[in-house]
C-alpha positions in Angstrom: -35.9 -62.3 -97.2 -33.7 -61.5 -100.5 -34.3 -63.9 -103.4 -31.3 -66.5 -104.0 -29.7 -65.9 -107.9 -31.0 -68.4 -110.2 -28.1 -70.2 -112.1 -28.6 -72.1 -115.1 -25.7 -74.6 -116.6 -26.1 -75.8 -120.2 -23.4 -78.1 -121.4 -23.6 -81.3 -123.4 -20.8 -83.1 -121.2 -22.3 -84.1 -117.8 -19.0 -84.0 -116.2 -18.8 -80.4 -116.8 -22.4 -79.8 -115.2 -21.9 -82.1 -112.2 -18.5 -80.1 -111.7 -20.1 -76.7 -112.1 -22.8 -77.4 -109.8 -20.9 -78.5 -107.1 -18.4 -75.5 -107.2 -21.4 -73.1 -107.4 -23.6 -75.0 -104.9 -23.4 -72.0 -102.3 -23.7 -69.4 -105.2 -27.7 -69.7 -105.7 -30.1 -72.1 -107.1 -28.4 -74.4 -109.6 -30.1 -75.6 -112.7 -28.6 -77.9 -115.1 -29.1 -79.4 -118.7 -27.1 -81.6 -121.0 -29.7 -81.4 -124.1 -28.8 -78.4 -126.0 -32.2 -78.6 -127.9 -34.0 -78.7 -124.6 -32.3 -75.4 -123.7 -34.3 -72.6 -124.6 -37.5 -74.2 -123.6 -35.7 -74.4 -120.1 -34.7 -70.7 -120.0 -38.2 -69.6 -120.7 -39.5 -71.8 -117.5 -36.8 -70.8 -115.1 -35.6 -67.6 -116.1 -32.6 -67.6 -114.9 -30.2 -64.4 -113.5 -26.7 -66.0 -114.8 -26.3 -68.3 -117.7 -23.4 -70.5 -117.9 -23.3 -71.5 -121.6 -21.1 -74.1 -123.3 -20.6 -72.8 -127.0 -19.4 -76.0 -128.7 -22.6 -78.4 -128.5 -23.9 -80.9 -131.3 -27.1 -80.0 -132.9 -28.3 -76.7 -131.3 -24.8 -74.8 -130.6 -24.3 -72.0 -127.8 -24.1 -69.4 -130.4 -27.7 -70.7 -131.6 -29.1 -70.2 -128.3 -27.5 -66.7 -128.0 -29.0 -65.5 -131.2 -32.6 -66.8 -129.5 -32.5 -65.0 -126.4 -31.3 -62.0 -128.3 -34.3 -62.1 -130.0 -36.7 -62.3 -126.7 -36.5 -58.9 -125.0 -37.6 -60.5 -121.9 -34.3 -62.2 -121.4 -32.2 -59.3 -122.3 -31.2 -59.0 -118.4 -29.8 -62.6 -118.3 -26.3 -62.4 -117.7 -24.5 -65.0 -120.1 -21.1 -66.6 -119.5 -19.4 -68.7 -122.2 -17.8 -72.0 -121.6 -15.2 -72.5 -124.3 -12.0 -74.5 -125.3 -11.2 -72.1 -127.8 -9.1 -68.7 -127.6 -9.9 -67.8 -131.2 -10.5 -63.7 -130.7 -13.2 -64.3 -133.3 -15.0 -66.4 -131.5 -14.9 -64.4 -128.5 -16.0 -61.2 -130.6 -19.1 -63.1 -131.9 -20.3 -64.3 -128.4 -19.7 -60.5 -127.0 -21.7 -59.4 -130.2 -24.6 -61.9 -129.2 -24.9 -60.7 -125.4 -22.2 -62.7 -123.7 -20.4 -61.0 -121.1 -17.8 -63.3 -120.0 -15.7 -66.4 -120.6 -14.7 -69.5 -118.6 -12.3 -71.5 -120.5 -11.7 -75.2 -120.8 -10.5 -77.3 -119.0 -12.3 -75.6 -115.9 -10.7 -74.2 -113.3 -13.5 -74.4 -110.8 -12.0 -72.0 -108.3 -11.5 -69.4 -111.1 -15.2 -70.3 -112.3 -16.6 -69.7 -108.9 -15.1 -66.4 -108.5 -16.4 -65.2 -111.9 -19.9 -66.3 -111.2 -19.9 -64.8 -107.6 -18.4 -61.7 -108.9 -21.4 -61.4 -111.5 -23.9 -61.9 -108.9 -22.5 -59.2 -107.0 -22.9 -56.9 -110.1 -26.3 -58.3 -110.5 -27.3 -57.6 -107.0 -25.9 -54.0 -107.4 -27.6 -53.3 -110.6 -30.9 -54.4 -109.2 -30.3 -51.9 -106.3 -29.7 -49.3 -108.7 -32.6 -50.0 -111.0 -34.7 -50.3 -107.8 -33.3 -46.9 -106.2 -33.8 -45.2 -109.8 -37.4 -46.4 -110.1 -38.3 -45.3 -106.4 -36.7 -42.0 -107.3 -38.9 -41.6 -110.6 -41.9 -42.6 -108.5 -41.2 -40.1 -105.6 -40.3 -37.5 -108.4 -43.5 -38.0 -110.1 -45.5 -38.3 -106.8 -44.0 -34.6 -105.9 -44.9 -33.5 -109.3 -48.4 -34.6 -109.2 -48.4 -33.4 -105.5 -47.1 -29.8 -106.6 -49.5 -29.9 -109.7 -52.5 -30.7 -107.7 -52.7 -28.3 -104.9 -54.9 -25.2 -104.7 -51.5 -23.1 -104.2 -49.5 -21.3 -107.0 -45.9 -22.6 -107.0 -43.1 -21.0 -108.7 -39.6 -22.3 -108.3 -36.4 -19.9 -109.7 -32.6 -20.5 -110.0 -30.3 -18.2 -107.9 -30.9 -15.2 -110.0 -34.7 -15.4 -109.9 -35.1 -17.0 -113.3 -38.1 -19.1 -113.3 -37.5 -23.1 -113.5 -40.9 -24.3 -113.0 -44.5 -23.1 -112.7 -47.4 -25.5 -111.5 -50.7 -25.4 -113.2 -52.4 -23.0 -110.9 -49.5 -20.3 -111.2 -49.5 -20.9 -114.7 -53.5 -20.1 -114.6 -53.1 -16.7 -112.5 -50.1 -15.3 -114.0 -51.2 -16.4 -117.6 -47.9 -17.7 -118.7 -47.1 -21.2 -119.6 -44.4 -23.2 -118.3 -42.5 -23.2 -121.4 -43.0 -19.4 -122.2 -42.1 -18.5 -118.8 -39.2 -20.9 -118.0 -35.7 -18.7 -117.8 -37.9 -15.4 -117.6 -37.3 -13.2 -114.5 -39.7 -13.7 -111.9 -40.8 -9.8 -111.9 -41.5 -10.3 -115.5 -44.1 -13.4 -115.3 -45.5 -12.3 -111.6 -46.5 -8.6 -111.9 -47.5 -7.6 -108.7 -49.3 -4.1 -107.4 -50.7 -2.5 -104.2 -54.7 -3.4 -104.7 -55.4 0.5 -103.5 -53.0 2.5 -105.3 -52.0 0.2 -108.1 -48.3 1.2 -107.6 -46.0 -1.5 -108.3 -45.0 -3.8 -105.6 -41.5 -5.9 -104.8 -41.9 -9.4 -105.5 -41.1 -11.3 -102.2 -38.8 -14.1 -104.0 -36.3 -11.4 -104.8 -36.3 -10.1 -101.4 -36.0 -13.9 -100.2 -32.8 -14.6 -102.3 -31.1 -11.1 -101.4 -31.9 -11.5 -97.9 -31.7 -15.4 -97.6 -34.7 -15.6 -95.5 -38.6 -16.4 -95.8 -40.5 -13.2 -96.9 -44.5 -12.8 -96.5 -46.3 -11.2 -99.4 -47.5 -7.6 -98.7 -50.7 -7.2 -97.4 -53.3 -6.1 -99.9 -51.2 -7.4 -102.9 -52.7 -7.6 -106.1 -51.3 -10.0 -108.9 -51.8 -8.9 -112.7 -52.0 -11.7 -115.1 -50.3 -11.6 -118.6 -54.2 -10.9 -120.1 -54.6 -8.0 -117.4 -56.9 -10.1 -115.1 -56.4 -9.1 -111.6 -56.7 -11.5 -108.6 -55.9 -10.6 -104.7 -53.2 -12.9 -103.6 -51.2 -13.7 -100.4 -48.6 -16.0 -99.0 -44.5 -16.2 -99.1 -41.3 -17.1 -100.9 -38.1 -18.8 -99.4 -34.8 -19.3 -100.5 -33.8 -23.2 -101.2 -30.6 -24.2 -99.9 -28.5 -27.4 -100.9 -27.1 -29.6 -98.9 -24.2 -27.5 -98.2 -26.3 -24.9 -97.1 -25.6 -22.7 -100.0 -28.3 -20.7 -101.7 -29.2 -22.2 -105.1 -32.8 -20.9 -106.0 -36.1 -19.7 -104.3 -39.5 -20.9 -104.5 -42.8 -18.9 -104.2 -46.3 -20.5 -102.7 -49.3 -18.1 -103.3 -52.9 -18.4 -103.3 -56.0 -16.3 -105.2 -57.8 -15.0 -102.2 -60.2 -12.8 -104.4 -63.1 -15.0 -103.6 -62.1 -15.6 -100.1 -62.0 -11.9 -99.3 -65.2 -11.3 -101.0 -66.8 -13.9 -98.6 -65.2 -12.3 -95.7 -66.7 -8.6 -96.4 -70.0 -10.5 -97.2 -69.9 -12.6 -93.9 -68.7 -9.2 -92.1 -71.7 -7.5 -93.6 -74.1 -10.4 -92.6 -72.6 -10.7 -89.0 -73.1 -7.0 -88.3 -76.6 -6.5 -89.8 -80.2 -7.9 -89.5 -81.0 -9.9 -92.4 -84.5 -8.9 -92.4 -84.0 -5.3 -92.2 -80.8 -4.8 -93.4 -80.4 -2.6 -90.4 -77.1 -2.8 -87.8 -77.8 -5.7 -85.5 -77.2 -5.7 -81.9 -73.1 -6.3 -82.4 -72.9 -3.3 -84.5 -75.2 -1.3 -82.4 -72.7 -1.9 -79.4 -69.6 -0.9 -81.6 -71.5 2.4 -82.6 -72.5 3.0 -79.5 -69.0 2.7 -78.4 -67.7 5.0 -80.7 -70.6 7.7 -80.1 -69.9 7.6 -76.6 -66.1 8.2 -77.0 -66.8 11.2 -79.5 -69.3 12.6 -76.9 -66.9 12.0 -74.0 -64.1 14.3 -76.0 -66.4 16.7 -77.4 -68.2 17.3 -74.1 -71.5 16.2 -75.6 -74.1 13.6 -74.8 -75.4 10.4 -76.7 -78.9 9.4 -76.1 -80.2 5.7 -77.0 -84.0 5.2 -77.5 -84.9 1.7 -77.2 -88.2 0.7 -78.7 -90.7 -1.9 -78.8 -93.5 -2.5 -80.7 -97.1 -2.8 -78.7 -99.4 -5.9 -79.0 -97.0 -7.0 -81.8 -97.0 -10.7 -80.6 -100.7 -10.8 -81.3 -100.7 -9.6 -84.8 -97.6 -12.2 -84.9 -99.8 -15.1 -83.6 -102.9 -14.4 -85.1 -101.6 -13.9 -88.6 -98.6 -15.8 -88.7 -94.9 -15.3 -88.9 -94.4 -14.5 -92.2 -97.1 -11.5 -91.9 -94.9 -10.6 -88.7 -91.7 -10.5 -90.6 -93.2 -8.4 -93.5 -94.4 -5.9 -90.5 -90.9 -6.1 -88.9 -89.4 -5.3 -92.6 -91.7 -2.5 -92.9 -91.0 -0.7 -89.4 -87.3 -1.2 -90.2 -87.4 0.4 -93.7 -89.6 3.2 -92.1 -87.1 3.9 -89.2 -84.0 3.7 -91.7 -85.1 7.1 -93.0 -83.8 8.5 -89.8 -80.4 7.3 -90.5 -77.5 10.0 -91.2 -74.2 10.5 -90.4 -74.6 10.9 -86.6 -77.8 8.7 -86.0 -77.7 5.1 -86.1 -80.9 3.0 -86.4 -80.3 -0.8 -85.5 -82.7 -3.8 -85.1 -81.9 -5.3 -81.6 -83.8 -8.4 -82.0 -87.7 -9.4 -82.3 -89.6 -6.5 -82.5 -87.1 -4.0 -80.7 -85.3 -1.4 -82.6 -82.9 1.1 -81.2 -81.6 4.7 -82.0 -78.3 6.3 -81.1 -78.4 9.9 -81.2 -75.9 11.9 -80.3 -76.7 15.6 -79.2 -75.8 18.5 -77.4 -76.2 19.2 -73.5 -79.7 19.6 -73.5 -81.7 16.7 -73.6 -85.1 18.6 -75.0 -83.2 18.5 -78.5 -84.6 14.9 -79.1 -87.9 15.4 -77.8 -88.9 16.3 -81.6 -87.1 13.3 -82.7 -89.0 10.8 -80.4 -92.6 12.4 -81.7 -91.4 11.7 -85.1 -90.1 8.1 -84.5 -93.5 7.8 -83.0 -95.6 9.0 -85.4 -93.7 7.1 -88.5 -94.3 3.8 -86.3 -97.9 5.0 -85.9 -98.5 5.5 -90.0 -101.4 2.9 -91.2 -99.9 0.7 -93.7 -101.1 -2.4 -95.3 -99.6 -5.9 -95.3 -101.2 -9.2 -96.5 -104.4 -7.6 -97.8 -104.9 -6.0 -94.5 -104.3 -2.4 -92.8 -102.6 -2.5 -89.5 -101.8 0.4 -87.5 -98.8 0.3 -84.8 -97.5 2.1 -81.6 -94.2 1.6 -79.8 -93.2 1.9 -76.3 -89.7 3.8 -76.0 -87.3 4.0 -73.4 -84.3 6.7 -73.2 -81.2 6.7 -71.5 -78.8 9.1 -71.7 -74.6 9.4 -71.6 -73.1 10.4 -69.6 -76.2 11.3 -67.1 -77.3 7.8 -66.3 -74.8 5.7 -67.9 -70.8 4.9 -68.2 -70.8 2.4 -70.4 -72.2 0.4 -73.3 -73.7 -2.3 -71.5 -75.2 0.1 -68.7 -76.9 2.5 -71.4 -78.6 -0.1 -73.0 -79.7 -1.9 -69.8 -81.0 1.5 -68.7 -82.9 2.1 -71.7 -84.3 -1.2 -71.8 -85.5 -0.7 -67.8 -87.2 2.7 -69.1 -88.7 0.9 -72.0 -90.3 -1.6 -69.8 -91.9 1.0 -67.7 -93.1 2.9 -70.9 -95.1 -0.2 -71.5 -96.5 -0.4 -68.0 -97.7 3.2 -68.3 -99.6 3.0 -71.7 -99.0 2.1 -75.3 -97.3 4.8 -77.6 -95.5 6.5 -74.7 -91.7 7.2 -73.9 -90.0 7.2 -70.7 -86.3 8.5 -69.5 -84.5 6.4 -67.2 -84.4 7.7 -63.6 -82.6 7.0 -60.4 -86.2 6.0 -58.8 -86.4 3.5 -61.8 -83.1 2.4 -61.0 -84.3 1.4 -57.6 -87.4 -0.3 -59.1 -85.5 -2.3 -61.4 -83.0 -3.1 -58.7 -86.1 -4.4 -56.3 -87.5 -6.4 -59.3 -84.1 -8.3 -59.9 -83.7 -8.8 -56.2 -87.5 -10.5 -56.5 -86.3 -12.5 -59.6 -83.1 -14.0 -57.4 -85.5 -15.0 -54.6 -87.5 -16.6 -57.1 -84.9 -18.4 -58.9 -83.5 -19.7 -55.5 -86.6 -20.9 -54.5 -87.3 -22.9 -57.4 -83.7 -24.4 -57.7 -84.4 -25.5 -54.2 -88.0 -26.4 -54.7 -88.8 -24.0 -51.4 -92.1 -22.1 -52.7 -94.6 -22.2 -49.9 -98.0 -22.7 -51.0 -101.2 -21.1 -48.8 -104.9 -22.5 -49.2 -107.5 -20.2 -49.0 -110.8 -22.2 -48.1 -113.7 -22.2 -50.2 -117.0 -22.5 -48.3 -120.7 -23.5 -48.9 -122.3 -20.4 -47.9 -125.5 -22.2 -46.5 -123.7 -24.8 -44.2 -120.2 -23.0 -43.8 -118.6 -26.1 -44.8 -115.3 -25.9 -46.4 -115.7 -27.6 -49.6 -112.3 -27.1 -51.5 -109.4 -24.9 -51.4 -107.8 -22.3 -53.7 -103.9 -22.9 -54.0 -101.7 -19.7 -53.7 -98.1 -19.4 -54.2 -96.2 -17.6 -51.8 -92.3 -16.4 -51.8 -90.3 -15.1 -49.0 -87.9 -12.6 -49.3 -85.6 -10.6 -46.9 -86.2 -11.3 -43.0 -88.5 -14.1 -44.3 -91.4 -11.6 -45.2 -93.5 -12.5 -48.1 -93.2 -10.8 -51.5 -96.4 -10.0 -53.1 -97.4 -12.7 -56.0 -98.0 -9.2 -58.1 -94.4 -9.0 -58.1 -92.9 -12.2 -58.5 -95.7 -13.8 -61.0 -95.2 -11.2 -63.4 -91.3 -11.7 -63.2 -91.9 -15.2 -63.7 -93.9 -15.0 -66.7 -91.5 -12.4 -68.2 -88.4 -14.5 -67.6 -90.1 -17.9 -68.6 -90.0 -19.1 -64.8 -93.9 -19.4 -64.9 -93.2 -22.9 -66.6 -91.2 -24.3 -63.6 -93.2 -22.4 -60.9 -96.6 -23.8 -62.2 -95.5 -27.2 -62.4 -94.1 -27.0 -58.6 -97.2 -25.2 -57.3 -99.4 -28.1 -59.1 -97.4 -30.9 -57.5 -97.3 -29.4 -54.3 -101.1 -28.9 -54.6 -101.9 -32.1 -55.4 -99.8 -33.6 -52.7 -101.8 -31.7 -50.1 -105.1 -33.0 -51.8 -104.3 -36.3 -51.6 -102.9 -36.3 -48.0 -106.3 -34.8 -47.3 -108.2 -37.8 -49.0 -106.0 -40.1 -47.1 -106.7 -38.3 -43.9 -110.6 -39.1 -44.6 -111.6 -35.5 -45.7 -111.5 -35.5 -49.7 -111.4 -31.8 -50.8 -111.0 -30.3 -54.2 -107.9 -28.2 -54.7 -107.8 -25.6 -57.3 -104.7 -24.3 -59.0 -104.2 -21.3 -61.1 -102.9 -21.7 -64.6 -101.4 -18.9 -66.3 -101.8 -17.8 -69.9 -98.1 -18.7 -70.6 -98.4 -21.9 -69.3 -101.2 -22.8 -72.1 -98.7 -21.9 -74.6 -96.6 -24.7 -73.6 -97.4 -27.8 -75.8 -96.1 -30.1 -72.4 -99.0 -28.7 -70.2 -101.4 -31.7 -70.7 -98.4 -34.3 -69.9 -97.7 -32.3 -67.2 -101.1 -32.4 -65.3 -101.5 -36.1 -66.0 -97.8 -37.1 -64.9 -98.3 -34.9 -61.6 -101.4 -36.6 -61.1 -99.9 -40.3 -61.6 -97.0 -39.1 -59.3 -98.9 -37.8 -56.4 -101.9 -40.9 -57.0 -104.5 -37.9 -56.9 -108.0 -39.0 -58.6 -108.4 -36.4 -61.1 -111.8 -35.4 -59.6 -110.0 -33.6 -56.7 -108.0 -31.3 -59.2 -109.7 -28.0 -60.5 -107.5 -25.7 -62.7 -108.2 -22.1 -62.7 -107.9 -20.0 -66.1 -108.2 -16.4 -66.7 -110.1 -15.3 -69.8 -106.8 -13.7 -71.3 -105.6 -17.4 -71.2 -108.5 -18.3 -73.4 -108.0 -15.9 -76.1 -104.0 -16.3 -76.4 -103.4 -19.1 -78.4 -107.0 -19.8 -79.0 -106.6 -23.1 -80.9 -104.0 -24.7 -78.7 -105.6 -23.7 -75.5 -109.2 -25.0 -76.6 -107.2 -28.7 -77.5 -105.5 -28.7 -74.2 -108.4 -27.6 -72.2 -110.4 -30.5 -73.5 -107.8 -32.8 -73.3 -107.5 -31.9 -69.6 -111.2 -32.1 -69.0 -111.4 -35.8 -70.4 -108.9 -36.6 -67.6 -111.8 -35.7 -65.2 -110.1 -32.3 -64.1 -112.8 -29.5 -63.4 -111.9 -26.3 -65.2 -112.8 -22.7 -63.7 -113.0 -19.6 -65.5 -111.5 -17.1 -63.0 -112.0 -13.5 -62.4 -115.3 -13.8 -64.9 -116.4 -10.2 -66.0 -113.3 -8.4 -65.7 -112.2 -9.5 -69.3 -113.5 -10.1 -72.4 -116.4 -11.7 -71.0 -117.6 -13.3 -74.5 -120.5 -15.6 -73.8 -119.1 -17.8 -76.8 -116.6 -19.0 -74.2 -118.8 -20.4 -72.0 -120.2 -22.6 -74.9 -116.9 -23.5 -76.7 -114.7 -24.4 -73.5 -115.1 -27.3 -71.7 -115.8 -25.1 -68.3 -117.6 -26.2 -64.8 -117.1 -23.2 -62.9 -117.5 -19.5 -63.1 -115.6 -17.3 -60.6 -117.2 -14.0 -59.7 -114.3 -11.4 -59.5 -113.9 -9.9 -56.2 -114.4 -6.1 -57.5 -117.9 -6.9 -58.3 -118.4 -8.5 -54.9 -116.7 -5.8 -53.0 -118.9 -2.9 -54.9 -122.3 -4.6 -54.9 -123.8 -3.2 -52.1 -122.8 0.2 -53.2 -123.2 0.2 -56.7 -126.0 -1.0 -58.4 -124.3 -1.5 -61.7 -121.7 -4.2 -59.8 -124.9 -5.7 -58.1 -126.4 -6.2 -61.3 -123.2 -7.8 -63.1 -123.0 -10.5 -60.0 -126.7 -11.1 -60.4 -126.2 -11.7 -64.2 -123.1 -13.8 -63.8 -125.3 -15.9 -61.1 -128.4 -16.6 -63.4 -126.1 -17.1 -66.3 -124.1 -19.8 -64.3 -127.0 -21.3 -62.8 -128.7 -21.5 -66.7 -125.8 -23.1 -67.8 -125.5 -25.5 -64.8 -122.1 -24.3 -64.0 -120.9 -24.0 -60.4 -120.5 -20.1 -59.1 -117.8 -19.4 -56.8 -117.6 -15.5 -55.1 -114.4 -14.4 -54.5 -113.5 -11.5 -51.9 -116.2 -11.9 -49.1 -115.2 -9.6 -46.3 -118.4 -8.8 -44.6 -121.6 -10.8 -43.7 -123.6 -8.7 -45.7 -121.8 -9.6 -48.7 -122.4 -13.2 -47.8 -126.0 -12.9 -47.2 -126.8 -11.0 -50.7 -124.7 -13.6 -52.3 -127.1 -16.4 -50.8 -130.0 -14.3 -51.7 -128.9 -14.3 -55.1 -128.4 -17.9 -55.6 -124.6 -18.3 -55.5 -123.9 -21.4 -53.6 -119.9 -21.4 -52.9 -117.7 -18.3 -51.8 -114.3 -17.4 -50.4 -113.0 -14.4 -48.5 -111.0 -13.3 -45.6 -114.5 -13.1 -44.0 -114.7 -16.7 -43.8 -111.0 -17.6 -44.0 -107.4 -16.1 -45.4 -104.9 -18.2 -47.2 -103.3 -20.1 -44.9 -100.2 -23.0 -44.7 -101.1 -26.5 -45.3 -100.7 -27.5 -41.7 -103.0 -24.8 -40.3 -106.0 -25.5 -43.1 -105.4 -29.3 -42.5 -106.3 -28.6 -38.7 -109.4 -26.8 -39.6 -110.4 -29.8 -41.8 -109.5 -32.2 -39.3 -111.6 -30.3 -36.4 -114.6 -29.6 -38.8 -114.4 -33.4 -39.8 -114.0 -34.5 -35.8 -117.1 -32.2 -35.0 -119.0 -33.8 -37.4 -118.4 -37.4 -36.3 
């Protein structure tokens, strides 16, 4: 709510103050004083808006009070109306000179007095409003100035003739002109623009904006040349300024220095298209180069080959020597392959230890055979990294446009399939994509789809091959073997889907599901009164997971199976991959009470140190030795040695693949106590092996 006006009446005659108080009661807050000696003190205390002052007072006259007020700047805004019985112009002149603004004559005409005071109150209110408006405008103007001066963009305003009226600090810095020097000059003189490539002078968009009365963007690739000759890449726009009548009264230019942004953009574009480790084109740029090469080949009726190569056994080097050494090796290979780069050939790093070469050539595919040999030769040259000599090899897959691919995605996919096949053939080899290979890859993809679906629905089947005491023919346990159904409910060979699971990373979920199903089966046997140990295979990939120990513990707890009824079978390759991690995990699993079996002993590295360093309980003789031992003396010697070794180390020994009575008898003779194979029992579903266990249990009781 607006403050009421404060009115102070100073008159030595009480009757006058009473009359004036009554007359002005509605005009504001009234204060009165009959003692002129206290007047100044009261003025300081009240700080009135309007002062009614009697000139003729004893001791301290009205003139004295006017003089005192005039000496105090604080009270310069008080509107003083003097009360006098004189009509002498000299008295009025003196009063006005001392700051009085109006007169009230005695005897008092209260109506006239009230009207004069009310008029002054209105003037006072108006003055305050004007001052407030001016202050607000000044603050707004200052805020606008601060804002324009603070923004990161350059701002130049001109009149309707394109002569400069204002430059903010950024504009002054970029043009090299000060506000004082530039003011009044034409925009073309101060803001010199040119094409960044040709250096030809450019038209300033502000002059166009004034001429055509519209917003105009600055031309692409524009450069501003400052007064000192410094060049800046700039961009933005200019627009006409229109007054309230929509009449053009000037123009404004807003622009910014994009030199650093453009440099950063160029750098970011390079980084997004090149591999940081080798500086070769990455997969994104490879895709673009392939697109261009294939388009040219299509136009020229020629061909393009994509060579996709992967370093053989690089993972082992990386894991054994550390990623920093692996990075140095990748950088070395990238530098070596970069020598093949030319106007036509693109060399790229696809990712990891994979590289690609895009090679345009004529209609005869044999023209790139020499290049492939050179590439393999370069990769195979010995080199030293981290103080050690390394000799690498690579597997190369080749796909040819338009012979076996019509798109970038297809040629990449086909080259990858061919490379995968080359790896299967042998190290340091190459393979062309073919339709037979396509069928093989389609079948592999189909297997992958079946596996993914089975894992999603937890629909994998587990069959159990019984293990027998070779002397008593009692079932002492079973090995869990995973089964996957394909089309027409026929089982897919584990050779196909286990390999896919390991390559795709699905092996972890597969292993977890098989382990849980196997533990559930063993718990049911235990609860039915025929406790049997179940053996579950664990792949080398699973040992690379840091969660294996927790997974085993969690499943044992979830299924309530005592750990002594679980056996994990590991291969020799699993023991050497990630050696430190594997031995740690095996010891933790052994500490749970889970037994550990070394599967297919004798087919891998067969280092006796494994038997000493790893907490193993069981050795399993590979079926290849069992199959040939009766016809091949060397196989028999190996089986004999393994049995003797296991017995001397107090390890259980299990023979796999027993198919004839003669094999069974020979193994008994050699001292092998446990065996499994088609002779005694094939892998069978849970219900069937449970029925056998039940029958054996009943026959004994």
